[in-house]
VOSEZA-118553 format. One line per 3 residues: their letters; for each residue x, y, z of C-alpha. Coordinates in nm, 3 decimals, decimal comma, m for minus. Example, Ala and Ser with C-alpha at 12.3 -4.5 7.8 and 13.67 -1.06 7.14 Angstrom:
2
as = 1,230:m0,450:0,780 ~ 1,367:m0,106:0,714 $
This chain:
271
xxx = m1,462:0,131:1,794 ~ m1,339:m0,213:1,869 ~ m1,377:m0,447:1,601 $
xxx = m1,570:m0,768:1,779 ~ m1,799:m0,563:1,885 ~ m2,143:m0,607:1,705 $
xxx = m2,236:m0,312:1,483 ~ m2,401:m0,267:1,097 ~ m2,035:m0,173:1,036 $
xxx = m1,884:m0,450:1,129 ~ m2,146:m0,650:0,979 ~ m2,117:m0,492:0,606 $
xxx = m1,733:m0,489:0,688 ~ m1,765:m0,891:0,711 ~ m1,997:m0,918:0,384 $
xxx = m1,726:m0,746:0,196 ~ m1,427:m0,904:0,318 ~ m1,429:m1,203:0,061 $
xxx = m1,441:m1,037:m0,236 ~ m1,208:m0,745:m0,141 ~ m0,945:m0,999:0,012 $
xxx = m0,961:m1,175:m0,341 ~ m0,877:m0,771:m0,526 ~ m0,614:m0,658:m0,259 $
xxx = m0,434:m0,992:m0,156 ~ m0,306:m1,156:m0,470 ~ 0,027:m1,172:m0,621 $
xxx = 0,014:m0,868:m0,828 ~ m0,129:m0,652:m0,549 ~ 0,003:m0,781:m0,228 $
xxx = 0,319:m0,545:m0,233 ~ 0,110:m0,223:m0,289 ~ m0,167:m0,333:m0,033 $
xxx = 0,112:m0,371:0,217 ~ 0,240:m0,028:0,134 ~ m0,071:0,122:0,157 $
xxx = m0,165:m0,067:0,499 ~ 0,170:0,085:0,613 ~ 0,092:0,424:0,514 $
xxx = m0,204:0,450:0,636 ~ m0,090:0,308:0,982 ~ 0,166:0,595:0,959 $
xxx = m0,120:0,871:0,919 ~ m0,279:0,709:1,290 ~ 0,060:0,787:1,420 $
xxx = 0,196:0,429:1,381 ~ 0,548:0,388:1,290 ~ 0,577:0,769:1,209 $
xxx = 0,844:0,783:1,466 ~ 1,081:0,624:1,252 ~ 1,251:0,944:1,108 $
xxx = 0,944:1,095:0,919 ~ 0,886:1,420:1,109 ~ 1,174:1,460:1,379 $
xxx = 0,961:1,817:1,424 ~ 0,686:1,674:1,561 ~ 0,823:1,527:1,853 $
xxx = 0,969:1,859:1,922 ~ 0,639:2,014:1,868 ~ 0,481:1,763:2,117 $
xxx = 0,737:1,891:2,397 ~ 0,688:2,225:2,339 ~ 0,343:2,195:2,385 $
xxx = 0,340:2,018:2,665 ~ 0,591:2,237:2,879 ~ 0,412:2,493:3,044 $
xxx = 0,728:2,707:3,214 ~ 0,958:2,934:3,004 ~ 1,283:2,803:3,245 $
xxx = 1,192:2,415:3,229 ~ 1,379:2,152:3,384 ~ 1,427:1,873:3,090 $
xxx = 1,591:1,499:3,083 ~ 1,706:1,378:2,745 ~ 1,709:1,027:2,763 $
xxx = 1,927:0,864:2,498 ~ 2,015:1,211:2,397 ~ 2,258:0,989:2,120 $
xxx = 2,445:1,292:1,968 ~ 2,255:1,584:2,142 ~ 2,000:1,693:1,880 $
xxx = 1,653:1,725:2,048 ~ 1,852:1,892:2,374 ~ 1,983:2,135:2,081 $
xxx = 1,685:2,197:1,981 ~ 1,472:2,212:2,274 ~ 1,748:2,467:2,449 $
xxx = 1,679:2,717:2,146 ~ 1,343:2,713:2,154 ~ 1,403:2,745:2,584 $
xxx = 1,695:2,943:2,594 ~ 1,655:2,888:3,013 ~ 1,600:2,504:3,022 $
xxx = 1,803:2,282:3,256 ~ 1,876:2,012:3,040 ~ 2,024:1,724:3,149 $
xxx = 2,157:1,442:2,881 ~ 2,179:1,086:2,932 ~ 2,480:0,907:2,665 $
xxx = 2,669:0,605:2,724 ~ 2,836:0,601:2,406 ~ 3,208:0,794:2,406 $
xxx = 3,180:0,937:2,052 ~ 2,874:1,090:2,119 ~ 2,944:1,237:2,442 $
xxx = 3,216:1,380:2,220 ~ 3,002:1,538:1,989 ~ 2,705:1,647:2,260 $
xxx = 3,003:1,866:2,387 ~ 3,089:2,045:2,087 ~ 2,723:2,175:2,041 $
xxx = 2,806:2,397:2,391 ~ 2,459:2,363:2,506 ~ 2,374:2,573:2,779 $
xxx = 2,289:2,505:3,128 ~ 2,327:2,172:3,068 ~ 2,464:1,825:3,231 $
xxx = 2,601:1,548:3,038 ~ 2,568:1,188:3,242 ~ 2,774:0,933:3,076 $
xxx = 2,521:0,656:3,134 ~ 2,308:0,426:3,012 ~ 1,928:0,456:3,244 $
xxx = 1,763:0,133:3,382 ~ 1,622:m0,002:3,663 ~ 1,885:m0,018:3,844 $
xxx = 2,240:0,082:3,863 ~ 2,507:m0,132:3,706 ~ 2,732:m0,243:3,470 $
xxx = 2,573:m0,352:3,118 ~ 2,664:m0,458:2,775 ~ 2,545:m0,184:2,501 $
xxx = 2,506:m0,344:2,154 ~ 2,593:m0,080:1,871 ~ 2,645:m0,101:1,473 $
xxx = 2,882:0,275:1,505 ~ 3,025:0,456:1,708 ~ 2,743:0,686:1,719 $
xxx = 2,461:0,490:1,580 ~ 2,086:0,596:1,739 ~ 2,022:0,227:1,710 $
xxx = 2,239:0,173:1,966 ~ 2,081:m0,082:2,253 ~ 2,083:m0,271:2,590 $
xxx = 1,917:m0,545:2,426 ~ 2,073:m0,765:2,146 ~ 1,900:m0,663:1,804 $
xxx = 1,687:m0,965:1,563 ~ 1,480:m0,703:1,449 ~ 1,460:m0,722:1,066 $
xxx = 1,594:m0,350:1,039 ~ 1,921:m0,482:1,192 ~ 1,938:m0,801:1,040 $
xxx = 2,230:m0,662:0,795 ~ 2,434:m0,471:1,038 ~ 2,706:m0,606:1,212 $
xxx = 2,709:m0,513:1,609 ~ 3,020:m0,465:1,858 ~ 2,966:m0,416:2,200 $
xxx = 3,081:m0,218:2,502 ~ 3,026:m0,228:2,848 ~ 2,897:0,073:3,012 $
xxx = 2,700:0,199:3,329 ~ 2,353:0,229:3,399 ~ 2,170:0,486:3,661 $
xxx = 1,791:0,524:3,745 ~ 1,593:0,871:3,681 ~ 1,508:0,822:4,083 $
xxx = 1,843:0,808:4,186 ~ 1,941:1,128:3,981 ~ 1,680:1,356:4,060 $
xxx = 1,758:1,247:4,461 ~ 2,106:1,368:4,393 ~ 2,048:1,679:4,205 $
xxx = 1,753:1,781:4,414 ~ 1,545:1,805:4,146 ~ 1,192:1,906:4,244 $
xxx = 1,026:1,843:3,915 ~ 1,124:1,750:3,558 ~ 0,863:1,946:3,307 $
xxx = 0,939:1,699:3,036 ~ 1,141:1,398:3,019 ~ 1,189:1,238:2,690 $
xxx = 1,282:0,859:2,585 ~ 1,427:0,720:2,271 ~ 1,655:0,372:2,417 $
xxx = 1,608:0,136:2,189 ~ 1,350:m0,130:2,340 ~ 1,457:m0,032:2,672 $
xxx = 1,216:0,275:2,809 ~ 0,986:0,049:3,021 ~ 1,320:m0,041:3,244 $
xxx = 1,366:0,327:3,229 ~ 1,053:0,426:3,342 ~ 1,067:0,168:3,649 $
xxx = 1,402:0,333:3,765 ~ 1,127:0,653:3,788 ~ 0,846:0,515:3,949 $
xxx = 0,913:0,721:4,287 ~ 0,917:1,030:4,059 ~ 0,647:0,917:3,824 $
xxx = 0,444:0,819:4,140 ~ 0,495:1,161:4,380 ~ 0,384:1,354:4,038 $
xxx = 0,768:1,474:3,951 ~ 0,821:1,447:3,611 ~ 0,495:1,641:3,445 $
xxx = 0,541:1,482:3,134 ~ 0,724:1,221:2,919 ~ 0,774:1,055:2,582 $
xxx = 0,869:0,705:2,494 ~ 0,873:0,528:2,174 ~ 0,748:0,192:2,122 $
xxx = 0,774:m0,043:1,782 ~ 1,037:m0,217:1,644 ~ 1,305:m0,210:1,956 $
xxx = 0,982:m0,388:2,172 ~ 1,090:m0,720:1,966 ~ 1,422:m0,724:2,147 $
xxx = 1,283:m0,644:2,520 ~ 1,006:m0,853:2,495 ~ 0,785:m0,600:2,592 $
xxx = 0,440:m0,501:2,499 ~ 0,244:m0,156:2,506 ~ 0,005:m0,267:2,774 $
xxx = 0,297:m0,278:3,003 ~ 0,322:0,089:2,930 ~ 0,000:0,143:2,957 $
xxx = m0,069:m0,038:3,257 ~ 0,221:0,150:3,458 ~ 0,156:0,508:3,323 $
xxx = m0,274:0,486:3,384 ~ m0,222:0,363:3,703 ~ m0,018:0,644:3,831 $
xxx = m0,255:0,898:3,643 ~ m0,071:0,997:3,323 ~ m0,286:0,990:2,990 $
xxx = m0,127:0,900:2,696 ~ m0,138:1,010:2,349 ~ 0,010:0,905:2,007 $
xxx = 0,198:1,205:1,850 ~ 0,059:1,205:1,438 ~ 0,278:1,371:1,178 $
xxx = 0,002:1,641:1,156 ~ 0,188:1,706:1,531 ~ m0,174:1,657:1,718 $
xxx = m0,249:1,409:1,964 ~ m0,449:1,131:1,926 ~ m0,586:1,030:2,297 $
xxx = m0,514:0,646:2,390 ~ m0,847:0,657:2,624 ~ m0,841:0,324:2,656 $
xxx = m0,602:m0,031:2,601 ~ m0,661:m0,212:2,296 ~ m0,448:m0,498:2,078 $
xxx = m0,384:m0,257:1,807 ~ m0,177:m0,072:2,016 ~ 0,064:m0,340:1,953 $
xxx = 0,235:m0,239:1,669 ~ 0,645:m0,305:1,593 ~ 0,681:m0,176:1,286 $
xxx = 0,942:0,089:1,279 ~ 0,871:0,337:1,593 ~ 0,558:0,496:1,749 $
xxx = 0,582:0,771:1,957 ~ 0,400:0,878:2,257 ~ 0,333:1,126:2,550 $
xxx = 0,211:1,082:2,852 ~ 0,086:1,382:3,075 ~ 0,014:1,380:3,427 $
x = m0,319:1,495:3,536 $
């Protein structure tokens, strides 16, 4: 339901807005009201990717994969935990991991993930040499964009130079005929990564993918509308991952999808 459309519910809500606002928006109840607002959004999947339930992301991938021997892309592998868990679920999987931080690469190697290839680069829309900003040697919030969000304000970031590649180039180089699932967690740079995978998306080589949207997109100045227009134009259906592991279908774009608190996880599946 869109709030601007006339309805009995909307008319009733407008009448009740003034007394309810006086009740919940005052100096004594403001903090509780804001907490309740955030939690209600989490129940709808908004911001629920902020460490609430890693297993929901695993379940979303598991349910979208339709073969016992999938080809998986882990874009922003960090220390390889997602790939490690998927490898346990699909022992015959072939996994490509993309991770630019050297210390993360060393940890990934100790996990001995079978049938895997570690590509020591960041993923973007083109090849090049860029700056990666990170508060630690293995930080999961390292980003190709300088971070000005409130979550990062008290952290000291250092900068290193890393190489970038594109998904299209890797698919062509390794002659990958299909990617059954691609997970992306690259702190606001997901849209650029998708731009570098446009050929593969258009040709439906990538069957399903996940991406984060939220606080990192403030730094990259990208909107959910950008993702929606790109993916829907290429015949992908977009779903929000809920804390229950269920999926909420985003049937059409609406501005309330522009939710920047924490991180919201989405799945896009080709039709």
